[in-house]
C-alpha positions as CSV (number, residue, x, y, z in Angstrom):
1,M,88.7,112.2,130.9
2,I,90.0,113.3,127.5
3,P,91.4,110.4,125.2
4,L,95.6,111.1,124.9
5,F,96.2,108.1,122.0
6,D,95.8,104.8,121.2
7,D,98.5,102.1,121.5
8,I,97.2,100.5,118.1
9,P,99.6,100.8,115.0
10,S,98.0,101.7,111.7
11,R,99.6,99.8,108.4
12,R,97.8,102.1,105.8
13,I,97.8,106.2,106.0
14,P,94.1,106.6,106.8
15,W,92.9,109.4,103.3
16,V,89.1,109.3,104.3
17,N,90.2,110.2,107.6
18,Y,92.7,113.0,107.4
19,T,90.0,114.5,104.8
20,L,87.3,114.6,106.8
21,I,89.6,116.3,109.6
22,L,90.2,119.0,107.4
23,L,86.7,119.0,105.8
24,N,85.5,119.9,109.3
25,V,88.7,122.2,110.5
26,L,88.4,123.9,106.6
27,V,83.9,124.7,107.2
28,F,84.5,125.6,110.6
29,V,87.1,129.0,110.0
30,W,84.5,129.6,106.5
31,E,82.2,129.2,109.7
32,V,84.3,132.3,111.5
33,S,84.4,133.9,108.4
34,L,80.8,134.1,108.3
35,G,80.0,136.7,111.0
36,P,76.8,138.1,111.6
37,A,75.6,135.7,109.2
38,L,76.7,133.1,110.9
39,E,73.4,132.1,112.0
40,P,71.1,132.5,109.8
41,T,73.0,130.7,107.8
42,I,73.3,127.4,110.4
43,R,69.6,128.1,111.0
44,Q,69.4,127.6,107.1
45,I,71.6,124.4,107.1
46,G,71.7,123.5,110.4
47,L,69.4,119.9,111.4
48,V,66.3,121.5,112.3
49,P,63.9,119.3,113.9
50,V,61.0,120.6,113.3
51,R,61.8,121.4,110.4
52,F,62.9,117.4,109.2
53,W,58.5,116.5,109.2
54,H,58.0,119.1,107.7
55,E,59.5,119.1,104.5
56,T,60.7,116.9,101.8
57,G,62.8,116.1,99.2
58,M,66.6,117.7,99.7
59,A,65.5,120.3,101.9
60,R,64.3,117.3,104.4
61,W,67.6,115.1,103.9
62,L,70.9,118.0,102.1
63,P,70.9,119.3,106.2
64,V,72.0,116.1,107.7
65,F,74.7,116.4,105.5
66,T,75.5,119.2,106.2
67,S,75.6,119.7,109.0
68,M,77.5,117.2,110.3
69,F,80.4,119.0,108.7
70,L,79.5,122.4,111.2
71,H,80.8,123.0,114.7
72,G,79.8,125.5,117.3
73,G,82.6,125.9,118.6
74,T,86.6,125.7,119.6
75,F,85.5,123.8,121.5
76,H,83.0,121.3,119.8
77,L,85.4,121.3,116.9
78,F,88.8,119.9,118.7
79,S,86.4,116.9,121.3
80,N,85.7,115.6,118.2
81,M,88.2,116.1,115.4
82,L,90.7,114.5,118.6
83,A,88.0,111.8,119.0
84,L,88.4,110.8,115.6
85,W,92.1,110.8,114.8
86,I,92.4,108.4,117.5
87,F,89.6,106.7,117.2
88,G,89.0,106.4,113.2
89,D,92.4,106.0,111.5
90,N,92.6,101.8,113.0
91,V,88.8,101.6,111.8
92,E,89.7,103.1,108.3
93,D,92.4,100.5,108.9
94,R,89.9,97.5,109.0
95,M,87.3,98.5,106.8
96,G,89.0,100.0,104.3
97,H,88.6,103.4,102.7
98,L,85.5,103.8,100.1
99,R,83.6,101.1,102.9
100,Y,85.0,103.7,106.3
101,L,84.0,107.0,104.6
102,I,80.3,105.2,103.6
103,F,79.9,103.3,107.2
104,Y,80.3,106.8,108.7
105,L,77.8,109.2,106.8
106,L,75.8,106.0,107.6
107,C,76.2,106.8,110.9
108,G,75.2,110.3,110.8
109,V,72.3,110.3,109.6
110,A,71.3,107.3,112.2
111,A,72.0,109.9,114.3
112,A,70.1,112.6,113.2
113,L,67.4,110.3,112.2
114,A,67.6,109.5,116.3
115,H,67.5,113.1,117.3
116,V,64.5,113.8,115.9
117,Y,62.5,111.2,116.1
118,L,63.5,112.2,120.1
119,N,63.0,116.4,119.7
120,P,60.0,115.8,116.8
121,T,59.4,119.6,117.6
122,S,62.5,120.9,118.4
123,P,63.5,124.2,116.5
124,I,67.2,124.6,117.7
125,P,69.6,123.4,114.7
126,T,71.4,120.4,115.5
127,V,75.6,120.9,114.1
128,G,78.5,118.6,114.4
129,A,80.6,115.0,113.4
130,S,79.2,114.0,117.6
131,G,77.2,111.9,116.0
132,A,78.6,110.0,112.7
133,I,81.9,109.6,115.3
134,S,79.8,107.9,117.5
135,G,79.5,104.9,114.9
136,V,83.4,105.2,114.5
137,L,83.8,104.8,118.5
138,A,81.2,101.7,118.1
139,A,84.0,100.2,115.7
140,Y,86.8,100.7,117.3
141,F,84.5,99.3,120.6
142,V,83.9,96.5,118.9
143,M,87.4,95.5,116.0
144,F,89.6,97.0,119.0
145,P,88.3,95.5,121.9
146,T,91.8,94.7,124.0
147,A,93.0,98.1,122.5
148,S,94.5,100.5,125.2
149,V,93.2,104.6,125.5
150,Y,96.2,106.7,126.9
151,T,93.5,109.2,128.9
152,L,94.6,112.8,130.7
153,I,92.5,112.3,133.7
154,P,91.9,115.4,136.2
155,L,92.2,115.1,139.6
156,F,92.7,117.7,142.3
157,F,93.3,121.2,140.6
158,F,96.6,121.3,139.6
159,W,97.8,117.9,139.3
160,V,96.5,115.4,136.3
161,E,97.4,112.0,135.6
162,V,97.6,110.2,132.0
163,V,96.3,106.9,133.1
164,R,96.2,103.5,130.9
165,I,92.2,102.6,130.2
166,P,91.5,99.4,128.4
167,A,89.3,100.6,125.0
168,V,86.1,98.9,125.6
169,V,86.4,100.4,129.3
170,Y,86.8,103.9,128.3
171,L,84.2,103.6,125.7
172,G,82.0,101.6,127.0
173,I,82.1,104.3,130.2
174,W,81.0,106.7,127.2
175,F,78.6,105.2,125.8
176,F,76.7,104.5,129.2
177,S,77.2,107.9,129.6
178,Q,75.6,108.9,126.8
179,L,73.1,106.9,127.5
180,F,72.2,108.3,131.1
181,N,72.6,112.5,129.9
182,G,69.4,111.2,127.7
183,L,67.2,109.2,129.7
184,F,67.8,112.6,131.5
185,A,67.2,115.5,128.7
186,L,64.4,112.8,128.0
187,S,62.8,113.8,131.3
188,V,63.0,117.2,131.8
189,N,61.8,116.7,127.9
190,T,64.1,120.4,127.1
191,L,67.4,119.8,124.8
192,Q,68.3,123.8,126.6
193,A,68.6,121.9,130.1
194,S,70.1,119.6,128.8
195,G,72.6,122.0,127.8
196,G,72.0,121.9,124.0
197,V,74.1,118.3,123.7
198,A,71.5,116.1,121.6
199,W,72.9,113.3,123.5
200,W,70.5,110.6,121.5
201,A,72.2,111.8,118.2
202,H,75.3,110.0,120.0
203,V,73.5,107.9,121.6
204,G,72.0,106.7,117.7
205,G,75.1,106.8,116.2
206,F,76.5,104.2,118.4
207,V,74.1,102.1,118.4
208,A,74.1,102.3,114.0
209,G,77.7,101.9,114.4
210,L,77.4,98.8,116.5
211,V,75.1,97.5,113.8
212,L,77.3,98.5,110.7
213,V,80.3,97.6,111.4
214,W,79.3,93.7,111.0
215,F,78.8,94.6,107.6
216,F,81.3,96.4,106.6
217,R,84.7,95.5,108.4
218,R,87.2,92.9,106.7
219,P,88.8,90.1,108.5
220,P,91.8,90.7,110.0
221,E,94.8,89.5,107.7
222,R,96.4,86.2,108.3
223,R,100.7,86.8,109.1
224,Y,102.2,83.8,108.8
225,A,106.1,82.9,110.1
226,D,107.1,82.4,107.9
227,E,106.2,82.5,104.0
228,Y,106.1,78.6,103.9
229,W,103.7,78.6,107.0
230,P,101.8,76.4,107.3
231,W,102.5,73.6,105.1
């Protein structure tokens, strides 16, 4: 399933969301420009679980943040930025710019901690904004459950259909698919066996978003029929 757009318009320009997307794209362009130096660079500034538990201070925590802006390929970047484009603007609209930025980063940190806790001996660098974006999806799930997500679904080899799916259903299916794959990855006890995807970062980010949204959301603005209502 590929989400295309939702039916909730933003009331304000989502400057933070636009900036996050732009930063991720610019960092990816920088990654591509590194050529042969890319792999050692990723190992240095990506999140390596086994190194996280042996480092202290900035050496431990800096990769938690830098890894949020790195991506492993064009499709990885595109899928993450598409989700952020569709769901992030409404979450920022409801939270406000600064609250949204702090929320995003906290969800990313929670996702990273979930990943390193469940993969403590992994030497594989973890990169991507997926954990932080998972928190954004959770916030959308809580604040816009009645919204619709228009989704591209391949039915046959040469036939696709755009289907209108309630946000609570779409995001619920997405979360349980991440949880199922995470449990499977634990059962085989290796990240490579799950295709190199940090499923528990997705689950951790989503759960963090479900909790944090109640502290960062702002109540919906009241709208009256006219300037004298309800007096």
